[in-house]
C-alpha positions as CSV (number, residue, x, y, z in Angstrom):
1,M,7.9,1.8,0.6
2,S,10.9,-0.6,1.9
3,G,10.8,0.1,5.7
4,T,7.0,-1.1,5.0
5,M,7.6,-4.4,3.5
6,D,10.8,-5.9,5.4
7,A,8.0,-5.2,8.4
8,A,5.2,-6.7,6.1
9,I,7.7,-10.0,5.8
10,A,8.9,-9.9,9.2
11,D,5.7,-10.6,10.0
12,L,4.5,-12.9,7.9
13,T,8.1,-15.0,8.8
14,A,7.1,-14.8,12.7
15,K,3.7,-16.3,11.7
16,V,4.9,-19.1,9.6
17,N,7.4,-19.7,12.5
18,A,4.8,-20.5,15.3
19,Q,3.1,-22.3,13.3
20,T,4.1,-26.5,14.1
21,E,2.1,-28.3,11.4
22,V,3.4,-27.9,7.2
23,D,-0.2,-27.5,6.2
24,S,-0.9,-24.4,8.6
25,A,2.5,-22.7,8.0
26,A,2.0,-23.4,4.1
27,L,-1.7,-22.1,4.0
28,T,-0.2,-18.5,6.5
29,L,2.6,-18.6,3.8
30,I,0.4,-18.3,1.2
31,Q,-2.1,-16.6,2.0
32,G,0.1,-14.2,2.4
33,I,2.4,-13.6,-0.3
34,P,-1.0,-12.1,-1.5
35,A,-1.8,-9.7,1.0
36,M,2.2,-8.7,1.4
37,I,0.9,-7.7,-3.0
38,Q,-1.5,-5.6,-1.2
39,T,-0.1,-4.3,0.6
40,A,2.5,-2.4,-1.9
41,V,-0.6,-2.0,-4.1
42,D,-1.5,0.3,-1.6
43,A,1.7,2.0,-1.0
44,A,2.8,2.3,-5.2
45,I,-0.2,4.2,-5.1
46,A,-0.6,6.4,-1.8
47,A,3.3,7.6,-3.3
48,G,1.8,8.1,-6.4
49,A,1.6,4.9,-9.0
50,T,-1.7,4.8,-11.1
51,Q,-4.0,1.5,-11.1
52,S,-2.5,0.6,-14.7
53,Q,1.3,1.2,-13.4
54,V,0.1,-1.5,-10.7
55,A,-2.6,-4.0,-12.9
56,A,-0.8,-6.4,-13.7
57,I,1.4,-7.3,-9.9
58,T,-2.2,-6.7,-8.7
59,E,-3.2,-9.6,-10.9
60,L,-0.8,-11.7,-9.7
61,G,-2.3,-11.5,-6.4
62,T,-5.7,-11.8,-6.5
63,R,-4.6,-15.3,-9.1
64,L,-2.7,-16.3,-5.5
65,A,-5.5,-15.3,-3.4
66,G,-7.6,-17.1,-5.5
67,A,-5.4,-20.8,-5.7
68,S,-4.4,-20.0,-2.2
69,Q,-5.9,-23.0,-0.5
70,P,-5.5,-25.4,-3.6
71,L,-1.7,-24.9,-3.3
72,A,-1.5,-25.3,0.7
73,D,-3.6,-28.6,-0.3
74,A,-0.9,-29.2,-2.8
75,V,2.1,-29.2,-0.2
76,V,0.1,-30.8,2.2
77,A,0.0,-33.7,0.1
78,N,3.2,-33.8,-1.2
79,T,4.8,-33.5,2.3
80,P,6.0,-36.4,4.0
81,A,4.3,-37.4,7.2
82,A,7.3,-36.9,10.2
83,P,8.0,-40.9,11.0
């Protein structure tokens, strides 16, 4: 599972670095975290974990996914404009 998470983190980092504007980078990062959580949950279940064992982290991923746009909007609103 560690290799899978390392690859997911590297992929997310590359996507964030590829963005040129703060709002796009923030949204990519914020939306990427729930996807990483889901990848970890899927791997844990494949390794024998039960739904009840991953319920808390699954709920966190769901909440983050639902809050992605307001979080991205807050980052943009609080980021100073480039000089």
